[in-house]
DRENZA-518239 format. One record per residue: residue in one letter; z, x, y of N, C-alpha, C, CB in turn. Coordinates in steps of 0.02 Angstrom, whole numbers, plus 50000, padded with zeros to 5 digits. Glycine has a CB too. Layout:
! residues N
+---------+-------+--------+---------+-------+---------+----------+-------+--------+---------+-------+---------+----------+
| residuo |  n.up | n.east | n.north | ca.up | ca.east | ca.north |  c.up | c.east | c.north | cb.up | cb.east | cb.north |
+---------+-------+--------+---------+-------+---------+----------+-------+--------+---------+-------+---------+----------+
|       a |     Z |      X |       Y |     Z |       X |        Y |     Z |      X |       Y |     Z |       X |        Y |
...
+---------+-------+--------+---------+-------+---------+----------+-------+--------+---------+-------+---------+----------+
! end
This chain:
! residues 120
+---------+-------+--------+---------+-------+---------+----------+-------+--------+---------+-------+---------+----------+
| residuo |  n.up | n.east | n.north | ca.up | ca.east | ca.north |  c.up | c.east | c.north | cb.up | cb.east | cb.north |
+---------+-------+--------+---------+-------+---------+----------+-------+--------+---------+-------+---------+----------+
|       m | 50050 |  49227 |   49763 | 50117 |   49275 |    49775 | 50099 |  49372 |   49763 | 50185 |   49243 |    49703 |
|       v | 50045 |  49369 |   49709 | 50001 |   49449 |    49713 | 49963 |  49448 |   49774 | 49941 |   49465 |    49647 |
|       n | 49998 |  49507 |   49781 | 49943 |   49538 |    49838 | 49883 |  49571 |   49827 | 49971 |   49584 |    49876 |
|       n | 49906 |  49605 |   49772 | 49851 |   49647 |    49785 | 49854 |  49683 |   49701 | 49866 |   49704 |    49862 |
|       v | 49809 |  49719 |   49669 | 49802 |   49735 |    49613 | 49753 |  49812 |   49621 | 49773 |   49672 |    49575 |
|       c | 49780 |  49856 |   49594 | 49748 |   49930 |    49589 | 49773 |  49954 |   49523 | 49772 |   49985 |    49652 |
|       a | 49695 |  49976 |   49483 | 49685 |   50012 |    49448 | 49697 |  50061 |   49428 | 49663 |   50013 |    49450 |
|       l | 49750 |  50107 |   49440 | 49779 |   50175 |    49438 | 49744 |  50218 |   49402 | 49840 |   50178 |    49414 |
|       t | 49725 |  50209 |   49321 | 49693 |   50252 |    49282 | 49600 |  50263 |   49315 | 49704 |   50216 |    49199 |
|       d | 49583 |  50212 |   49362 | 49508 |   50241 |    49408 | 49542 |  50299 |   49437 | 49469 |   50182 |    49480 |
|       v | 49586 |  50326 |   49473 | 49583 |   50381 |    49509 | 49609 |  50447 |   49443 | 49638 |   50367 |    49583 |
|       s | 49648 |  50407 |   49416 | 49688 |   50464 |    49352 | 49660 |  50436 |   49294 | 49785 |   50465 |    49342 |
|       p | 49637 |  50453 |   49269 | 49627 |   50434 |    49180 | 49683 |  50448 |   49132 | 49566 |   50480 |    49145 |
|       e | 49715 |  50493 |   49152 | 49768 |   50519 |    49139 | 49836 |  50486 |   49121 | 49771 |   50551 |    49183 |
|       y | 49838 |  50422 |   49168 | 49896 |   50399 |    49157 | 49890 |  50334 |   49109 | 49929 |   50387 |    49223 |
|       s | 49829 |  50340 |   49062 | 49844 |   50294 |    49002 | 49807 |  50323 |   48966 | 49832 |   50219 |    49001 |
|       q | 49821 |  50286 |   48890 | 49781 |   50319 |    48835 | 49702 |  50312 |   48867 | 49793 |   50276 |    48751 |
|       e | 49658 |  50317 |   48828 | 49591 |   50328 |    48794 | 49572 |  50242 |   48815 | 49594 |   50357 |    48694 |
|       g | 49532 |  50193 |   48836 | 49543 |   50140 |    48800 | 49569 |  50071 |   48841 | 49591 |   50164 |    48750 |
|       s | 49621 |  50111 |   48894 | 49681 |   50063 |    48893 | 49656 |  50081 |   48990 | 49783 |   50093 |    48840 |
|       a | 49696 |  50034 |   49023 | 49712 |   50054 |    49095 | 49770 |  50048 |   49098 | 49685 |   50022 |    49149 |
|       l | 49802 |  50078 |   49174 | 49853 |   50071 |    49188 | 49842 |  50034 |   49285 | 49890 |   50147 |    49165 |
|       l | 49878 |  49966 |   49269 | 49865 |   49934 |    49329 | 49935 |  49936 |   49373 | 49838 |   49859 |    49312 |
|       s | 49951 |  49925 |   49436 | 49981 |   49902 |    49482 | 49987 |  49843 |   49506 | 49969 |   49926 |    49515 |
|       v | 50023 |  49790 |   49494 | 50038 |   49728 |    49533 | 50063 |  49722 |   49600 | 50079 |   49698 |    49502 |
|       s | 50044 |  49721 |   49657 | 50103 |   49707 |    49695 | 50112 |  49642 |   49722 | 50108 |   49748 |    49744 |
|       l | 50169 |  49613 |   49734 | 50191 |   49537 |    49755 | 50198 |  49528 |   49821 | 50255 |   49513 |    49727 |
|       l | 50184 |  49505 |   49841 | 50195 |   49469 |    49930 | 50294 |  49453 |   49937 | 50133 |   49356 |    49938 |
|       g | 50346 |  49474 |   49999 | 50387 |   49450 |    49985 | 50442 |  49501 |   49926 | 50357 |   49390 |    49970 |
|       l | 50490 |  49475 |   49885 | 50536 |   49511 |    49864 | 50558 |  49442 |   49786 | 50599 |   49532 |    49940 |
|       p | 50515 |  49419 |   49775 | 50509 |   49361 |    49722 | 50570 |  49394 |   49677 | 50421 |   49351 |    49676 |
|       e | 50603 |  49340 |   49634 | 50634 |   49337 |    49563 | 50652 |  49298 |   49530 | 50672 |   49360 |    49554 |
|       g | 50678 |  49299 |   49469 | 50679 |   49262 |    49429 | 50669 |  49274 |   49369 | 50654 |   49229 |    49443 |
|       t | 50683 |  49212 |   49312 | 50681 |   49257 |    49248 | 50602 |  49210 |   49237 | 50764 |   49249 |    49174 |
|       q | 50564 |  49189 |   49265 | 50499 |   49184 |    49244 | 50460 |  49229 |   49270 | 50474 |   49127 |    49254 |
|       l | 50455 |  49280 |   49319 | 50417 |   49307 |    49359 | 50368 |  49334 |   49333 | 50442 |   49342 |    49392 |
|       e | 50391 |  49378 |   49271 | 50318 |   49391 |    49247 | 50271 |  49370 |   49216 | 50311 |   49423 |    49224 |
|       e | 50305 |  49297 |   49195 | 50261 |   49252 |    49168 | 50200 |  49200 |   49228 | 50317 |   49205 |    49125 |
|       k | 50246 |  49187 |   49297 | 50219 |   49181 |    49349 | 50151 |  49232 |   49368 | 50273 |   49185 |    49390 |
|       v | 50187 |  49273 |   49352 | 50134 |   49345 |    49397 | 50082 |  49303 |   49354 | 50147 |   49461 |    49376 |
|       k | 50093 |  49345 |   49276 | 50039 |   49327 |    49239 | 49988 |  49284 |   49245 | 50057 |   49314 |    49198 |
|       q | 50026 |  49209 |   49234 | 49962 |   49158 |    49253 | 49920 |  49180 |   49337 | 50004 |   49065 |    49261 |
|       e | 49941 |  49188 |   49386 | 49900 |   49187 |    49429 | 49869 |  49226 |   49430 | 49913 |   49181 |    49472 |
|       l | 49858 |  49318 |   49392 | 49799 |   49340 |    49392 | 49761 |  49337 |   49342 | 49800 |   49389 |    49407 |
|       v | 49785 |  49254 |   49286 | 49736 |   49238 |    49237 | 49670 |  49200 |   49291 | 49775 |   49178 |    49170 |
|       r | 49699 |  49155 |   49353 | 49651 |   49129 |    49404 | 49595 |  49202 |   49406 | 49698 |   49106 |    49489 |
|       w | 49620 |  49254 |   49416 | 49578 |   49305 |    49436 | 49546 |  49340 |   49414 | 49593 |   49333 |    49456 |
|       f | 49563 |  49372 |   49352 | 49533 |   49403 |    49284 | 49522 |  49372 |   49234 | 49566 |   49446 |    49258 |
|       g | 49556 |  49308 |   49233 | 49542 |   49276 |    49159 | 49589 |  49278 |   49096 | 49482 |   49308 |    49134 |
|       d | 49570 |  49249 |   49034 | 49632 |   49245 |    48997 | 49646 |  49298 |   48959 | 49636 |   49193 |    48958 |
|       d | 49624 |  49365 |   48967 | 49623 |   49445 |    48971 | 49668 |  49462 |   48984 | 49588 |   49479 |    49009 |
|       v | 49716 |  49443 |   49029 | 49787 |   49435 |    49052 | 49820 |  49427 |   49009 | 49804 |   49391 |    49090 |
|       l | 49823 |  49388 |   48957 | 49882 |   49346 |    48938 | 49899 |  49404 |   48862 | 49857 |   49241 |    48921 |
|       a | 49847 |  49462 |   48869 | 49846 |   49502 |    48815 | 49885 |  49564 |   48860 | 49765 |   49516 |    48778 |
|       w | 49865 |  49580 |   48928 | 49912 |   49646 |    48945 | 49984 |  49641 |   48936 | 49904 |   49667 |    49016 |
|       q | 50012 |  49713 |   48950 | 50081 |   49716 |    48925 | 50121 |  49725 |   48985 | 50094 |   49772 |    48873 |
|       h | 50169 |  49705 |   48999 | 50203 |   49695 |    49066 | 50262 |  49776 |   49031 | 50250 |   49587 |    49083 |
|       l | 50263 |  49842 |   49082 | 50295 |   49880 |    49088 | 50364 |  49907 |   49108 | 50269 |   49888 |    49102 |
|       r | 50351 |  49880 |   49178 | 50421 |   49868 |    49221 | 50402 |  49849 |   49293 | 50471 |   49941 |    49224 |
|       t | 50462 |  49850 |   49305 | 50445 |   49791 |    49405 | 50507 |  49835 |   49424 | 50467 |   49659 |    49417 |
|       d | 50470 |  49859 |   49492 | 50512 |   49884 |    49535 | 50480 |  49865 |   49595 | 50526 |   49955 |    49527 |
|       t | 50560 |  49846 |   49601 | 50583 |   49803 |    49686 | 50604 |  49867 |   49737 | 50674 |   49735 |    49679 |
|       i | 50559 |  49867 |   49784 | 50544 |   49908 |    49839 | 50582 |  49878 |   49903 | 50466 |   49912 |    49850 |
|       r | 50639 |  49881 |   49912 | 50663 |   49856 |    49975 | 50641 |  49893 |   50040 | 50735 |   49854 |    49973 |
|       r | 50624 |  49855 |   50101 | 50590 |   49888 |    50180 | 50547 |  49941 |   50141 | 50656 |   49934 |    50250 |
|       a | 50501 |  49926 |   50100 | 50416 |   49952 |    50085 | 50389 |  49976 |   50159 | 50356 |   49877 |    50051 |
|       l | 50399 |  49923 |   50183 | 50352 |   49923 |    50235 | 50400 |  49939 |   50311 | 50309 |   49844 |    50233 |
|       p | 50394 |  49939 |   50378 | 50403 |   49949 |    50438 | 50417 |  49883 |   50445 | 50354 |   49981 |    50476 |
|       e | 50470 |  49861 |   50495 | 50450 |   49793 |    50509 | 50399 |  49804 |   50582 | 50526 |   49739 |    50520 |
|       q | 50356 |  49762 |   50583 | 50334 |   49750 |    50639 | 50320 |  49659 |   50680 | 50277 |   49792 |    50627 |
|       l | 50346 |  49693 |   50736 | 50374 |   49627 |    50796 | 50281 |  49622 |   50815 | 50450 |   49662 |    50893 |
|       p | 50290 |  49559 |   50827 | 50215 |   49548 |    50862 | 50213 |  49590 |   50934 | 50200 |   49458 |    50878 |
|       a | 50264 |  49565 |   50975 | 50240 |   49589 |    51033 | 50246 |  49648 |   51064 | 50255 |   49557 |    51067 |
|       v | 50265 |  49720 |   51036 | 50262 |   49783 |    51013 | 50178 |  49799 |   51012 | 50304 |   49787 |    50940 |
|       e | 50173 |  49846 |   51069 | 50088 |   49863 |    51073 | 50104 |  49926 |   51016 | 50046 |   49894 |    51172 |
|       r | 50048 |  49944 |   50976 | 50061 |   50001 |    50948 | 49982 |  50020 |   50971 | 50090 |   50002 |    50864 |
|       k | 49957 |  50107 |   50945 | 49905 |   50118 |    51005 | 49911 |  50172 |   50945 | 49918 |   50128 |    51105 |
|       g | 49946 |  50189 |   50871 | 49914 |   50221 |    50831 | 49943 |  50283 |   50814 | 49858 |   50225 |    50852 |
|       y | 49944 |  50306 |   50859 | 49990 |   50376 |    50851 | 50037 |  50392 |   50931 | 49923 |   50454 |    50834 |
|       s | 50067 |  50458 |   50928 | 50118 |   50465 |    50979 | 50124 |  50532 |   50984 | 50184 |   50431 |    50966 |
|       e | 50131 |  50572 |   51041 | 50166 |   50629 |    51017 | 50248 |  50635 |   51068 | 50107 |   50701 |    51028 |
|       a | 50271 |  50700 |   51017 | 50328 |   50707 |    51057 | 50348 |  50771 |   51058 | 50379 |   50667 |    51038 |
|       l | 50353 |  50836 |   51115 | 50374 |   50887 |    51106 | 50321 |  50935 |   51066 | 50434 |   50875 |    51080 |
|       g | 50269 |  50899 |   51070 | 50204 |   50942 |    51036 | 50188 |  50933 |   50951 | 50222 |   51027 |    51049 |
|       v | 50231 |  50872 |   50934 | 50233 |   50848 |    50860 | 50200 |  50796 |   50876 | 50301 |   50834 |    50820 |
|       y | 50157 |  50787 |   50843 | 50101 |   50707 |    50826 | 50124 |  50673 |   50775 | 50016 |   50718 |    50801 |
|       i | 50139 |  50622 |   50790 | 50167 |   50568 |    50738 | 50126 |  50514 |   50741 | 50239 |   50542 |    50750 |
|       c | 50112 |  50506 |   50665 | 50056 |   50454 |    50646 | 50077 |  50399 |   50597 | 49995 |   50492 |    50612 |
|       g | 50058 |  50348 |   50566 | 50065 |   50332 |    50516 | 50082 |  50243 |   50525 | 50113 |   50381 |    50486 |
|       d | 50086 |  50209 |   50457 | 50077 |   50159 |    50471 | 50135 |  50133 |   50509 | 50059 |   50131 |    50421 |
|       h | 50171 |  50134 |   50530 | 50240 |   50109 |    50578 | 50213 |  50130 |   50667 | 50332 |   50171 |    50547 |
|       c | 50157 |  50161 |   50653 | 50120 |   50166 |    50733 | 50069 |  50104 |   50727 | 50070 |   50253 |    50752 |
|       l | 50038 |  50095 |   50683 | 49987 |   50051 |    50704 | 49975 |  49975 |   50650 | 49918 |   50101 |    50707 |
|       s | 49975 |  49982 |   50595 | 50003 |   49920 |    50555 | 50022 |  49938 |   50485 | 49949 |   49860 |    50551 |
|       a | 50072 |  49896 |   50465 | 50108 |   49917 |    50394 | 50069 |  49884 |   50354 | 50187 |   49898 |    50380 |
|       s | 50019 |  49947 |   50343 | 49983 |   49917 |    50279 | 49960 |  50004 |   50276 | 49910 |   49836 |    50288 |
|       i | 49922 |  50009 |   50207 | 49899 |   50091 |    50186 | 49829 |  50094 |   50232 | 49880 |   50106 |    50084 |
|       e | 49821 |  50040 |   50256 | 49748 |   50034 |    50290 | 49787 |  50054 |   50363 | 49698 |   49941 |    50284 |
|       g | 49823 |  50047 |   50395 | 49867 |   50066 |    50438 | 49901 |  50162 |   50440 | 49921 |   50008 |    50419 |
|       a | 49907 |  50155 |   50417 | 49928 |   50241 |    50410 | 49878 |  50275 |   50391 | 49983 |   50263 |    50359 |
|       v | 49805 |  50251 |   50340 | 49745 |   50301 |    50345 | 49721 |  50299 |   50416 | 49682 |   50282 |    50295 |
|       v | 49703 |  50243 |   50456 | 49682 |   50230 |    50522 | 49718 |  50287 |   50563 | 49701 |   50154 |    50546 |
|       s | 49771 |  50278 |   50574 | 49836 |   50303 |    50618 | 49805 |  50388 |   50618 | 49934 |   50287 |    50569 |
|       g | 49825 |  50419 |   50548 | 49790 |   50495 |    50534 | 49759 |  50516 |   50554 | 49766 |   50514 |    50497 |
|       k | 49673 |  50460 |   50543 | 49617 |   50489 |    50564 | 49595 |  50471 |   50651 | 49564 |   50464 |    50510 |
|       q | 49663 |  50427 |   50683 | 49660 |   50437 |    50735 | 49678 |  50502 |   50764 | 49686 |   50396 |    50754 |
|       v | 49749 |  50530 |   50760 | 49748 |   50595 |    50775 | 49718 |  50653 |   50760 | 49787 |   50605 |    50770 |
|       a | 49706 |  50642 |   50692 | 49653 |   50719 |    50677 | 49582 |  50704 |   50726 | 49619 |   50727 |    50567 |
|       g | 49548 |  50649 |   50749 | 49514 |   50637 |    50805 | 49521 |  50694 |   50841 | 49533 |   50580 |    50840 |
|       a | 49583 |  50637 |   50877 | 49582 |   50662 |    50932 | 49621 |  50731 |   50957 | 49597 |   50614 |    50962 |
|       i | 49644 |  50754 |   50900 | 49645 |   50843 |    50900 | 49599 |  50866 |   50899 | 49672 |   50881 |    50853 |
|       e | 49551 |  50847 |   50863 | 49478 |   50863 |    50841 | 49433 |  50875 |   50914 | 49443 |   50791 |    50790 |
|       k | 49438 |  50833 |   50941 | 49416 |   50833 |    51000 | 49443 |  50854 |   51081 | 49403 |   50783 |    50995 |
|       g | 49504 |  50887 |   51061 | 49535 |   50926 |    51122 | 49609 |  50884 |   51152 | 49468 |   50930 |    51190 |
|       i | 49601 |  50832 |   51159 | 49618 |   50774 |    51173 | 49695 |  50790 |   51175 | 49591 |   50720 |    51124 |
|       l | 49727 |  50803 |   51106 | 49818 |   50824 |    51091 | 49809 |  50879 |   51101 | 49863 |   50814 |    51017 |
|       l | 49783 |  50940 |   51126 | 49805 |   51000 |    51128 | 49849 |  51036 |   51187 | 49752 |   51029 |    51120 |
|       s | 49877 |  50983 |   51234 | 49907 |   51016 |    51273 | 49980 |  51044 |   51255 | 49906 |   50980 |    51324 |
|       h | 49998 |  51048 |   51183 | 50072 |   51092 |    51183 | 50062 |  51122 |   51129 | 50148 |   51055 |    51182 |
|       v | 50010 |  51148 |   51101 | 49997 |   51156 |    51042 | 49995 |  51243 |   51064 | 49929 |   51108 |    51011 |
+---------+-------+--------+---------+-------+---------+----------+-------+--------+---------+-------+---------+----------+
! end
């Protein structure tokens, strides 16, 4: 159920009090139910041990359509261009943070090499 865990205070320590960490836990799909928090904690115990049982749940945000739909038969090159505007993002490569970063790097690299300067 758990897709990833991110320690937000590793990036920005002021997100939490001294000695505490703020974590973001992303789940696959849109799970629901009255026992969701408990199920997630039990899975995280397998990842991090019994310390998880003392963690405090702050809130749950359900984000529908968090990622663009990705059909398997569609070829993606990482970026596109329309009337001199260069378009990049996870919708151009793979529906993920990595896809967005790689897509942006591809456009930046192409611009830097002069490949995409025809309309500028």
